[in-house]
N, C-alpha and C positions, 0 to 999 in steps of 0.2 A: 409192469408200470413203471414210467419215469419220476421216480420220486424225488422231489427237490427238498430242499430244507423248509418248504412253506407248513408242511406239518406241526415240525418242531417249533416253528415260530409261533404258530396258531396257538399251540399248547401255553406256548410262555406269555403270550398276551392276554389268557384266560386264567393264570393263576391267580389263587383267592379272588376268583368273581371281577377282577379288574382289568377288564379290557381297556385298549386305547381308543378313545374316542372323542380325540383333538380335532382330525382330519382325516378322510380318507387315504389310504394308500394300498398298493397292491405288493404282492411278492409271488414268485421272481419280480424285480423290477430291472432286469439284466437281460439282453437277448438270451434265449434258450432254445437249444435242439433236442428235437426227438426223432425216432424213427416211425416211420408207418405203423401205423395200428397201437403204437404206445400212447400212452396217457400221461398228463403232466397236471399237477395241480397247481392251481393259483388260490392265493389267501387275499380276500380284500378284509382291511382293517379301519377303525376310525368310524363306523357307520351308524347309524340312529336306528334302534330299533324299532323304533314304531314307524318307520319309512320303508313304502316297497321300492325295490329296486330292480333292474332289468340289467341283463348280462349279455353282450352280443361280441360277437367275433367280427374284425374289420381287417378287409384284405390289406396288406402293407401299403399298397401303392394309393389308398385312399385315407392314409392317415400320416400325418409327421409328427410324432411324438417329440416332446422337449424335454425328456429324460426326468421330469419331475414330477410325474404322473398324469399330465395334462397333454392335450393334443389339438391339432386345426386338423380338420376334417374337409372332404370334399363333398358336393354336393350338386351333381351332374345333371339331375332332373328340376334342379332349381324348386324343390317343393318345402325347404325351410328346415331341411332334415338332414344328418350325416347319412351317406351310402355307404353300407357296410361294404358292397362289391360281394364278388364270388366267393366270399370265405369258404362257403360250404364244400368247396371243392378241397380245400386246405384240411380242415379240422372241424370238429363237431363237439360241442358241450355235450357230455354223457351223464353226469351227476352233477347234483347240486345239494349243498349241506348234508351229503352223506348219502343221500336217495339217487338211486337211478333216475334217468328221466330219456324220454325219446330224444334221439341224436336230434340236436338243432343247432343252428346258427347263434340264435336269440332265446333267451328265457326270459319270461315266459315268450311263447310265440308272437310275432309281427301281426297276427290276425286279433289280437287282445282288444277287448272294446276300449277306445281311447277314453270313452266317455264313464267308465267304471272299470278302470285298468286293475288289473291285479300284479302281480310284483312277488319276488322274493325277500322274505324277511330276515334281516342279520337274528344270530344268536350271540347273545353279549357283544355285539359291535363287530361282528365277524361275520362273512360268508365266503364260504370254500366252494370252488369248483373244479372239475377235472374235465380236461379236453383232449379229446382223441384225436390222432392225425390219422386222415383219410385220403391224402393226396399231396405233392411235394409243393411247396410255396412256401409263404410267411402271413402269420395274421397276427394282430394285437387284441387280446381280450379287453374289453372295456364295458365298465360297471357306472352306472348312470340312475341317477333319480327318476322314477317311474312318474312323471310331474308333467306340467305343460299342456299344449292343446292337442298333444298325439302321444303315443306310446313310444315314439322313435326319438332320439336324441337330436333335440333343437339346436341349431346353430344359426349364427349371423352370417350376415354378407360376407365376413373374411374367414369364415368356416370355425370359428370360435363358439364354443358351445353355450348355451345361456341356462344351462342346466348342470348342478352338481355332478362330476363325473372322476373316475379316475381310469387310466391307462397303465394296464400291466405290460410288463418285458415283450418284448417280440418273441413268439414261438414260430422257429423253424422247422417244417416236417420235410424228412427226404426219405429215399428209398420207396416211396410206393409203386406197384405193378403199374403197367401202362392203362391210363384210363378209357372207358369207353370209347367205342369207335363204331362205327358203321359203314359198311359199303353195298352198294354204290350211293354215291353223295350228289350223282348228276341227276337231272331230271329227266323221265323217261316217259312217253305215250305209249298206252296198250287200249285194243277195243275191250269191250264188256265182252266177259268171260275168258279174256286172257290175263297171264298171271306174271309177277315179277318177283323174284326173291332178293332178299335182304340177309347180310351176315353180319350180326356183330359180335365185336371181340373185343379183348382186353377185360375179361370178366373174371369174378372169382365163383370156383366153381360150387363154391358151398352157401354163396348168396343167391336168393330168389329175385328175378329180375319180372318186370311186365312190360309187355309191347302193346301199345296203342295206335290208332289210326287217328291223324287229327285234320280237320280241314284246312285249307291252305289260309283261309280269314283270320284263324284262331293263333298262328302262330308266326312269329317272325325271327328268321334265321339270323345269326349271330356269326362273327367271323372263326370262332371256335368249336364251331359244328355243334354249340348248344342252340336252345331257342328261348324266347320271350313270348309268352302266354298270355291269351285273355281270360278272364274271370267274371265273366257276365253275371252269375248269381251270386258272386261275393262269400263263396263257400271256401276261399282259401286252396281251391286248387284248380287245375288247368282245365277249361273247358274243349273238349274233343270236339263237339258239334255234331251233326248228322253225317260224321263219316260213313256209319254203316249204308246209307244210300249212296256212295261211291265205290268203297271196296272193302272187302272183307279179307281176315287173315285166314287162311285155309291150311295151313300145314306149318307145323311147328317142331324143330330140330327131326325132320323128316315123317313126325307122325301126323297123320291127317286132322284136320280140326271140322268142327261143324259149320264153321264161317262166324266169325266173329269182329267185332272193332277193336275188343281188348282181351288178351289172355295174360293169365286168366279173366274171368268176368268181371263186371263193376261190382257184381253181388259178393265178391269175395269177403268174408269176414273181417273187418279190420282189426280187431284185437288178436286173432289168429291167422294170419294171411297167408295164402299159397303164393305159389310165383312157379315161373319158368326157371330151370336149372341148367347151366351151361354145361356142353360136352368139351372138355378141353379148353374150357375157358371162351366156348362159342357157341351163340345161340342162333340159327337160321330159321329164316320166317319164309313162307310164300303170302305174297297179297293177291288177290283177285279181283279185276274190275267188275262192278255189278251196274254201275251207272256213270253218265258223264259229269265229272268234275274233278277237282283236284285235291289228293290228300300227302301227307307227310306221314311216315311210320317215326315213332319217339319209343325210345326203349330207356327206361330208368329203374331205379333199386327200389325194390319192394320193402319201403320200411316208413318209419314216420307215424304220425296219427292216424292215415286213413290208407287204403290202397289206391289212392289217385295221386298224381303228381302234384305235391304241394309246394306253393309258390310263396316268394318272400316279397321284399322291397322290389318295386319296378316290373312285378309281375315276371321274376325269374324264378326259376324252380330252386328250392331248398335241397332237393335230391338229386345225386348224379345222373346225368341222362346225356342221351346223343337224339339228334335228327337226323334221318337218312334222305336221301334225294326224293323229290317231289316224283309222285305219280300221277300222271296225267289220265285219266279215263276218258275215252271217246267212245260214242256210240256207232 
C-alpha cells in the first residue's frame, strides 16, 4: 500500500477527542503518484459528524483545482451536476473508514435515491478513504455534502459547486498493463447459422470476466472502444436487450457452449460470481447468428454489486469493458 502521511495526521487530529471542525480539508493536498494496483489513503477533516457525505473520483480533465481545496467542474451533459468522467478506468475507492467496499468511483453509488440519500458519516469529524489504481491516468478525490436536489455534486453555470465540497490532491496512476481490447472492431455480416470469432486481449489471468451480446439500439460506441448503454428498467445496469433472438455465444476459449447471450449466465450469484478466466491474457469467443438483426459483443470485468455491467453518470459503465465490432445477421 502506498502509505502517505495521512494516517499519522488523522491520528493527530483526534488526540484527546478534539478533531479540527472549522472547515473541510483533505490530505494529501499535493499531487501524489502511485503504481497500478497500489492504494493511497486520503483523509478529509473538519467535517460535521451529523452530515452525510459522498466521495467521488473525478477525471483530471473534468476538474480545475485551485490549490485550496476547491474546484471548478465541467458539466458536458448540462444537467446541473459535475461530470466525474471515466475516472473508473484510472482508480476506484476500495475502503472507507477502515471497511472494505465494492470497488467504485463514487461512495455511496450514483444509484442512491436522491429523495432519501444515504452517505458516509464522519467519525470525530474525519473520513478516511483508500483509493486503488486500476489504470494509467490522473484523478481527483472529491468529498461533498450529500444534499440538494440530487446525489450528484451540483454546480452553477460557471462550474462552481453550490454544495460544500473539498478536493484532494491529484492522484496519478502509472504502470498499468494494457487495458481490455477486442478484435475485430469492424462490422461484419453473417447468415443465420454462421459464426464470427472475437478475441479479447489485455486481460489479467487471475480476473474473472463476462461476455454479453447487446442489441445495437442499446449501445452507443465511443471513440476509445468503450460504450454508452441504456438502462430502461433503471436498475443501474446495462440492458442487453433481446440479443438472444439475433445471436448466441457458442464457444469460449475453444470450449463449446450450449448457446447463450451472456457467459456465464445472468443467473450467476452476484455475491459469489463466477466468470470466464483468460488464457495467457486472452479470451476467445465464437458468436453464431440465429435471427436477423445486429448485436455488439461486450466484455467486462466481473465485479461490483451485481454480475451485470453497472452504469454510472450518463449511462457510462463503472466497470472496465470493451465493445467489439457489430455482428449483422441476415436471413
